[in-house]
Residue, then its C-alpha position, 0 to 999 in steps of 0.5 A: m471675453l468668456h467670463n461674464s461676472d453676475e454681481s446680483t445673483r452671486r455672493t460674496l466670497f463665492f466664485p463660480a468660475v467656469k472653465p472654457s471648453e477644450s474645443i476652444s479656438k486657442a486664438t479666442l482662448f488667449n484674447s480672453l486672458l488678456s482681457l481678464s488680466k486687464q480688467i482686474s489690472n484696472f481697478k483702481s487703487s482708490n478703491f481700496v483705500f478702506v477694504s481690509n486685505k490691503r496690502n493682499v489686494n495691491n500685492t495681487l493687482r502688481f502681480i496681474q499687472v505683470l502677468k498681463l505684460f507677460l501674456e502681452g509678450l507671449r502673443d507674439e508667440l501664439v502661431g508659433f504654439d497654435k499648432e500644439g495639442k491638449s497639453v498647450i490649452s490645458p494650463l490655459l484653460d487653469l490660467h483662466v480659471a483661476l483668473q476668472k477667481v481672482n476678479f470676483l474675489l477683487e470685485d468682493c473687496t472692493r464692495q462699499d457695502a461689504r466692508v465690515w463683512m469683510l473686515m470680519n472674514a479677513e483671514l478667509v479672504g487671506r486664505h482665498f488669496r492664497a490659493l489663488f495665488g497657488s493655481v495662477t503659479a501652478s497654470l503658468d509653470g504648463v505656460i512657461t513651456l511655450c516661451c521660446d524668447d528669452e525674455v519673455r520667459d525671465l518673466g514668467l519665471f519671476l511670476i512664478h518665483q513671486g506667487k511661491r513666495a508670496r505671503f498672505e497674512a493678516q495685516i496689524e490694523d485689520i488685527w486691531a479693527s476686527n477686535l474692537v468689533k468683537f468686543a463690541l459684540g461681546r458687550f451686547e452678549s453681556r448686556v452692556i452699551p458697548d463704548p461709542s468712540e470705539l465703535r466710531r474708531v472701527m466706522s472712521y477705518l472702514g470709511i463708513k462716514n454717515w447713515a447711508d453708509c452704515n445702511a448700506q451695511v445693514k442691507f447687504l448682512e441682511e442678504e448675507i443671512g443664511s449664507g453660512i460664511g460668518p457671522a452676518e446676525s450679530l454684525m448686522g445687529l451691531m450695525v443697526y446699532c451703528r446706524c441709529v445711535l452714531f449718526d444723528r442726521l439722514d442723509g439724502d431723501f428719504k424716499r432714497v433711503v427706504s428701500k425701493k430697490y426693488s420695482s413697483k412692478m412686483s405688485y402685478l405678479n401672481p404669487d402662483d408663479i413663484k410656488c413650487p409645482i410639488s409644495l405649492e409653497i414660494m421657492a427658496d432654491p429654484v431649479t429648470i429641469s430638462t422639460g423647461q419647467t421650474y421646482d425648488r431643488v428639495n422638492i424635485v429631487k426628493w421626487f427624482k430620489a423617489g424613482n420618478l422620472v417624469c416631469p411632475k407638472t407636464g408628464q414628460k419624461i426625463q432625459s436629464i436630471d440635471l438641474v439649472p439653477n434659474l437665478a431670474i426667479k430667484e431674483v423675482i422671489k427676492q423682490y416680491c418678498f421684499e415688497n409684501g414683507v415676506v421671509f425670503p425662504i432658506p433652502k430647507y436642505m441646509g444646516p442648522s447653522k444655516t437656516r436661522n434667518f432675521n425674523q424667526a431666530m436671530d441669535l442672542i448678540a442681535q437681540e440685545a443689539n436691537k433690544m438696545v436700539a429700541d430703548f434708544l429710539s424710544l427715549k429719542l421718541a420721549m424727549g428728543t427734538i423734532g428732529e431727534k424724534s423724526k429720525a427715531a420714527y424713520e428707524i422703527r419704521l426700517l426696523t419694523k418692516r419685516s421682523v416680528f422680533n423688533r415689534s415685539c421689541y416697542m411692545e413695553s416701551r412708550a414708542i407707540s404712544c410717542l409715535l401716535n403723538l408724531l400724527f398731529c405734526k404738520d410735517s408730511i414726512v414726520q406723519e407718513n414715518s410715524m404712520g408707516a411706523l404704526l403700521n407695522l408694530s400693528k401687526h403684532s398681536q400684543n401691540k394692538p391694544i396697546i395702540v387703541n387704548n391709547g386713542g389711537l384709532s380716532l389719531i389713526i381715521r384722523v390721518l386716514k382722512t385728512g393725512i398731508k401725503m397720500e402715503a400716510r392715509q393708506h399706511a392708516a388705511a392698512t394699520l386699520f385693517y390689521l387692528s380690525s383683525v380682533e372682532e371688538y375692534r371691528g364694532l369700534i373703528g365702525k362706530n367712528p362715523e369718519a372711518i368707513p366713509s374715509l376709506v370709500e373716499l380713500i378708494r375714489v381718489a387714491g392709486d392701486q395701492g391706497r385702493k388695496n388697503a382701504l378694500v381689504a380694511l373694508y372687507s375685514l369690517l364687514l365681518h361685524s354685522s352693524n358696519h354692512f348697512k354703513m358702507l352701502e350708506a357710504k355709497l360703497v357699492p356704485l364707486l365700486i362697480g363703477l371701478l370694476g368698470h374700468t378693468t383694463e385701467n386697474n391692476e388684478d389686485v384691486i379686481v379681486d379686492s373689490l370682487s371680494v367686497l361685493a360678494a360679502l355685501a351680497e349676502k344680505p338681500d339689502g346689499a345684493r339690492a344694491i348691487l342690482r339697482a347699480n348703473k349696468a352693475m351685472d354687465v359688468i360683474t358677468r363680463i368680468f367673470t366670462s373675461p380671459s384675463l381673469d383666468s389667471s387668478r383662481i382667487g378672482r373667480e370665485h369671488s365671481v361666482s360666489l357674487l352671481l350666486t349670492m345675487c341670485i339667491n338673494c334678487k331670485g328671478e330679476v337675476i336669474e333671468i339677466l344671467a339667462k340672456n348671457t351666452s357665454l357665462m354659462r361656458a365660462l361657469y362649465s370651465l370653472l366647474v372643471e378647473g376651479t378650486s373644490k369651493a369654487s365647483k361646487k359654487a358653479s355646480s349650484l349657479i348652473s343647476i339654478l340657470h338650468e332649473y330657470s330654463e326648464r320652467r321656461s321652456i314648459r311655460s312656452m310650449p303651447r297648451a292642448l286644444p280644448h275638449e270640442n262637443f262634438i254634435p253626432v250626424w245621423 
């Protein structure tokens, strides 16, 4: 079959049909048409029980089923017209494109996670059905000329007649349900709580029966923001409200519902690989040019318009300025943004109405809906049962993961103090979600003092040390990192006798994510001078050296973060001496610096050369002598001098000078001294 639908990259109500080549074999084209019609006919009627435009969908299915019979009857006459020219194949090509689009539209109508979206775009969907039926019947006008058999011809004429008289009007039920939704949105805009009974009627009409169904709608709408088709932000605000207020029980396992849509393999991705080589920003709309290089569309178009007909990265001459969307890279970027809490960039060429996004400029309806949700969840945290508190903590964790606006909604409520109290809970899931919610809230600058002033530091450190699950402990480490962005709090955290040792212990026992969280927290705490000795006392140095000694077992982030902490410790003489005394420390550090595996990380190489340079300065001859014996070190330094950042190049240059000076002094000392002047006795 020629048509290949990719649901992972196609937006709803966009139909990227591909017209087959006119040189295609007629038999191949005809078989593909039959395959498409069969695929459409195989849609089960049960999939359309809770869809809008139900009548239009059913009429379309019946029409395509008859069309399939017509094509099967026409197949027997294929030999008779196979010798004809373009006038014969052209209507078949048009019919193929129309059937592709019908298939796309029906796929959208059956999406369980897009039911609210399709309801509110019911009129647009109806227009699509009308347009596609027009395309199909127009194609059939040309195909009908191929018929020799009277029965097949009559069937074709019947299809054309049915297609022309078909009406695609909005259903009364859809109008009723969409009006209820619009009324609820209007209530949000007026800052009035909508009637729960009316919302339940809409949910029932759409077959949204539980929390998971509602959450699926939220996730879909979040992805649709910026498409420019409809009010995705407002609808998402409504569905978030419904999810939190109407459904009082979480369905299924927490781990399944917390969005793990994307693989943790993204943690191994180098962010530089998803940045445009021109702007050095994460690409919003990656496209590939004829040289095989990928750029953000807006940047490469601007480059070409300026008259540059060479590839910006390779310098190769451009054979064609055609741009091919790189959907694979775009999906990777979405995964990376989702896992790291980064807002997926909106293409800059989109109009003002399309550039708003959930984090930056939610519309008024979405804002008011989320404020009402915050009030509702805060009340449940304060006065609800333990089950209601657990669900509220989980909802706050979800809602504040990526939304700056939502984090601010909980600033003046009692939610933070209630979440802190839940950290005492013996239920591991409640503790984990409360700690996860506090982690997200701690990213907002105005929430930091609220957490600290409510005794949060001691409670978070307690979870860090004795949390029931490792996930809660690593959330606690990350929370300390965000709180330590305030200078005063760095000192307060360090004064707690269990804080730094617990972070060090987490590095010892946790996985990659826990280690990373602990390392960045320690690095931030090192910015307060009083914490330096406490880290040495906690035996952090030998632990990090041991970690670096097993580089093949750790991902690059852990290696880079370990190097950054060691480089910060080495800035003081006692820290440098502690590193020097650690078992095989210099061998490990130089091996990592000269290893080709670190070439992909500019930051890692910069931390390495910074560490080596600081060790030379603070430990002088003892370290310099060790480095001078390493024959591969100088080659790596010269490579960094040429290819590294300006900061790394300067440090590499300084280290090269130190090593050259040492070698010159050593050479001078090794030269044989001149023979002493002898007193010759003259012979007469």
